[in-house]
C-alpha positions in Angstrom: -22.8 71.2 5.0 -22.0 68.1 2.6 -24.5 65.9 2.5 -23.3 61.9 2.7 -25.1 58.9 1.5 -24.4 56.4 4.1 -25.2 53.6 1.3 -22.8 54.6 -0.8 -20.3 53.7 1.9 -19.9 50.4 1.1 -18.8 47.8 -2.0 -21.9 47.9 -4.2 -22.4 44.3 -6.2 -23.7 44.2 -9.1 -23.2 40.8 -10.6 -21.7 39.5 -14.1 -20.4 42.8 -16.0 -22.8 44.0 -18.8 -21.2 46.4 -21.2 -25.3 48.2 -21.7 -24.8 48.9 -18.3 -23.7 52.3 -16.6 -21.2 52.1 -13.4 -20.7 54.0 -10.3 -17.4 54.4 -8.5 -17.6 51.5 -5.6 -19.7 49.0 -8.5 -18.2 45.3 -8.1 -18.7 43.3 -11.1 -17.6 39.5 -11.9 -16.1 38.8 -15.3 -14.3 35.6 -16.3 -14.3 34.2 -12.7 -12.5 37.3 -11.2 -14.2 40.2 -9.9 -13.2 44.2 -10.4 -14.2 47.4 -8.8 -15.4 50.3 -10.7 -12.8 53.5 -10.4 -14.0 55.7 -12.3 -17.9 56.5 -13.3 -18.3 54.9 -17.3 -20.8 53.0 -19.3 -19.1 50.1 -22.0 -15.9 50.3 -20.7 -14.4 46.6 -20.5 -12.9 45.6 -17.1 -9.7 45.0 -18.7 -9.8 48.6 -19.2 -7.7 49.8 -16.1 -8.8 53.3 -16.3 -12.2 52.5 -15.4 -11.5 49.1 -13.3 -9.1 47.8 -10.4 -9.3 43.6 -10.4 -10.1 42.9 -6.8 -9.8 39.0 -7.1 -8.1 36.3 -9.4 -9.7 33.0 -10.7 -7.6 29.7 -9.9 -6.0 27.8 -12.5 -8.2 25.1 -14.3 -7.0 21.7 -15.4 -5.8 21.4 -18.9 -9.3 20.4 -20.0 -10.5 23.7 -19.1 -12.6 22.5 -16.2 -12.6 22.4 -12.6 -11.9 19.3 -10.3 -15.7 19.0 -9.9 -16.1 18.5 -13.8 -12.8 16.6 -14.1 -13.3 14.1 -11.4 -16.8 12.3 -12.9 -17.4 9.1 -10.9 -17.1 7.6 -7.5 -13.1 6.4 -6.8 -11.5 9.0 -9.2 -8.2 10.1 -8.8 -6.9 13.6 -10.1 -2.8 13.1 -10.6 -0.8 15.5 -12.7 1.0 14.3 -16.0 3.5 15.9 -17.7 1.3 18.9 -18.7 -1.4 19.5 -16.0 -3.9 17.8 -13.8 -5.4 14.4 -15.3 -8.3 11.9 -14.2 -7.0 8.3 -13.4 -10.6 6.5 -13.2 -11.2 3.7 -9.9 -9.2 0.1 -10.6 -10.9 -3.1 -10.1 -11.7 -4.7 -6.8 -8.4 -5.8 -4.7 -6.0 -3.6 -6.9 -3.8 -1.0 -5.5 -2.3 2.4 -6.4 1.4 2.2 -7.8 4.2 4.4 -9.0 5.9 3.9 -12.0 8.6 6.5 -10.7 10.1 9.7 -11.9 8.8 11.1 -15.0 6.0 8.5 -15.4 1.9 8.6 -14.8 0.5 6.3 -11.5 -1.7 3.4 -12.2 -3.6 0.7 -10.6 -1.6 -2.6 -10.2 -2.2 -6.4 -8.3 -0.5 -7.1 -5.6 2.2 -10.1 -6.5 3.1 -12.6 -4.0 5.8 -15.1 -3.4 3.4 -17.1 -1.3 0.1 -17.6 -3.3 -3.0 -19.6 -2.2 -4.1 -21.9 -4.9 -6.7 -23.8 -3.2 -8.9 -24.6 -0.3 -11.0 -27.4 0.2 -13.5 -27.2 4.0 -14.9 -30.9 4.7 -18.1 -30.6 5.9 -19.5 -34.0 5.6 -18.7 -37.8 4.9 -15.5 -37.5 2.8 -13.5 -40.4 0.8 -10.7 -38.3 -0.4 -9.9 -34.7 -1.8 -8.4 -34.7 -4.9 -6.3 -31.6 -6.7 -5.6 -33.1 -10.5 -3.5 -29.8 -11.9 -2.6 -28.2 -8.8 1.3 -28.5 -9.7 2.0 -26.4 -12.4 4.9 -25.5 -14.3 8.1 -25.7 -12.5 9.0 -21.7 -13.4 6.2 -20.7 -11.8 6.5 -22.5 -8.5 9.4 -24.4 -6.8 7.7 -25.3 -3.8 4.0 -25.9 -2.4 3.1 -25.7 0.8 0.0 -28.0 1.9 -1.7 -27.6 5.1 -4.2 -29.9 6.9 -5.9 -28.9 10.3 -8.4 -30.7 12.4 -8.9 -33.7 9.8 -11.0 -35.9 11.8 -12.9 -39.4 10.3 -15.8 -41.7 11.1 -14.0 -44.1 12.0 -12.5 -43.0 15.2 -9.0 -43.8 13.9 -6.8 -43.6 10.6 -3.5 -43.1 9.0 -3.1 -39.8 6.6 -2.2 -41.2 3.0 -1.5 -39.8 -0.2 -0.4 -40.4 -3.7 0.6 -38.3 -6.8 -1.4 -37.7 -9.9 -0.4 -38.1 -13.4 -2.5 -37.0 -16.6 -5.7 -36.9 -13.8 -4.7 -40.6 -12.8 -3.2 -41.6 -9.0 -0.1 -43.2 -9.0 -0.6 -46.6 -7.5 2.4 -48.4 -8.4 4.6 -49.6 -5.8 7.7 -47.0 -6.4 7.2 -45.1 -3.2 9.4 -44.6 -1.1 9.2 -42.8 2.5 10.4 -42.7 6.2 8.6 -41.6 9.3 9.9 -40.8 13.2 7.0 -40.5 15.7 6.7 -39.0 19.3 3.9 -39.8 21.5 2.4 -39.9 25.4 -0.3 -42.4 25.6 -1.9 -41.0 28.7 0.8 -43.1 31.1 4.3 -43.0 29.6 6.1 -41.2 27.1 7.7 -43.3 23.8 9.0 -43.0 20.2 8.5 -45.4 17.2 10.2 -45.4 13.7 8.3 -46.7 10.4 10.5 -46.9 6.9 9.2 -48.0 3.7 12.8 -46.7 2.1 13.6 -49.9 1.3 10.6 -51.6 0.3 8.3 -50.2 -2.2 4.6 -48.6 -1.2 1.6 -47.7 -3.4 0.9 -44.3 -1.4 2.9 -42.1 0.7 2.0 -42.0 4.8 1.7 -38.5 6.3 0.5 -38.9 10.0 -1.7 -41.2 11.7 -4.8 -40.5 14.3 -4.6 -43.8 15.3 -5.7 -45.8 18.5 -9.1 -45.7 18.1 -9.1 -41.8 18.7 -10.7 -39.4 16.4 -8.2 -36.2 17.3 -8.6 -33.9 14.9 -5.0 -34.4 12.7 -3.3 -31.1 12.1 -0.5 -30.3 10.2 1.6 -29.3 7.2 3.8 -30.9 3.9 6.7 -29.0 2.1 6.6 -30.5 -1.2 9.5 -29.6 -3.9 9.3 -31.2 -7.5 12.9 -30.6 -8.2 12.6 -32.6 -11.8 8.8 -33.2 -12.4 9.1 -31.9 -15.9 11.6 -34.7 -16.6 10.0 -37.1 -19.5 12.8 -39.6 -19.9 14.9 -39.5 -16.6 14.4 -40.9 -13.5 11.3 -38.6 -12.1 12.3 -38.2 -8.3 10.0 -35.7 -6.6 11.5 -34.8 -3.6 9.3 -34.1 -0.7 9.5 -33.5 2.9 6.4 -33.0 5.1 5.7 -32.5 9.1 2.5 -33.3 10.6 1.2 -33.2 14.3 -1.6 -33.6 16.4 -3.1 -34.3 19.8 -6.1 -34.5 22.4 -6.5 -35.1 25.8 -8.6 -36.9 28.4 -8.7 -40.8 29.4 -5.5 -42.1 28.4 -5.9 -40.8 25.1 -2.6 -40.5 23.0 -0.9 -37.7 22.2 1.6 -37.6 19.0 3.8 -35.7 16.6 5.8 -36.7 13.9 7.7 -36.2 10.9 8.3 -37.6 7.7 9.5 -37.9 3.9 9.7 -39.2 0.8 9.7 -39.3 -3.1 8.4 -40.9 -6.1 10.3 -43.3 -7.7 8.9 -44.8 -11.0 10.7 -42.7 -14.3 7.5 -42.2 -15.9 7.5 -38.5 -16.1 5.5 -35.0 -14.9 3.8 -35.6 -11.7 1.0 -32.5 -11.7 -1.7 -33.1 -9.0 -2.3 -34.9 -5.7 -4.9 -37.0 -4.2 -5.5 -37.5 -0.1 -7.4 -40.2 1.8 -7.6 -41.9 5.1 -6.6 -45.3 5.4 -10.1 -46.6 6.8 -13.5 -44.6 6.7 -14.0 -41.4 5.5 -13.3 -37.9 6.8 -15.9 -36.2 8.4 -14.6 -32.8 9.0 -11.6 -30.1 8.6 -9.8 -28.0 6.5 -6.8 -28.4 3.5 -5.5 -26.0 2.1 -2.3 -25.4 -0.7 0.2 -22.4 -1.5 2.8 -22.1 -4.0 5.9 -20.5 -3.3 7.7 -19.0 -6.4 
């Protein structure tokens, strides 16, 4: 009766192939990332010799640099992509950038998100402040066609004020009497509704009027201006900086007024480019609030 070696009824792992080792049938070795099984006992016959070996598994394809992904991706944030010839590493971009495609036949890259509505500046008023100045907030007209100025919960230390501003030219607020504006207000004074109009169109003023927080009430004025500068780069022609803004504010209790209004105006002095804005209360100081400026392309 034949004798059966139960220990041989399985593959026999022998590790990496060694040219000096004697191999028997069903021995399994590794070579070049693949595995092979011996089908005919021998010594010194390489795994490429089909008489003695059959391949059991094959290694995967490495990147074009001859390494696996664990070596190609070296740093946290790396991304792997395929270029025209093989796998490549894209290192992490800078904070805030996004991954963008260059289209068919191009490699991906990091880029900065572009917007037509760009935040340019913000001021948080947290204490006594007599004015807020932005000397060079208005850039070349090719950058932004229009500017949005938002003011939120502006309060003063006098319990009531009007919100004024002047344009800035070459670092100096323009205070000459060449401002024109018109304003229309609707209000509720606690017992009745009403409307008032004020115009400065036919009279020279040394500042613009935006909105008021009057009647002795410190309400927290909020609203927005839209500021367009169509001829701001003119140096000899009439500099008419077209401006439109809208503002509103309100508070409640003890007959306190609620007001909403709109106004518009411009600077008309023909002295060239304006590049900033100077904002201040008609009396006292501001004590709280936020001013934010955006450029619109």
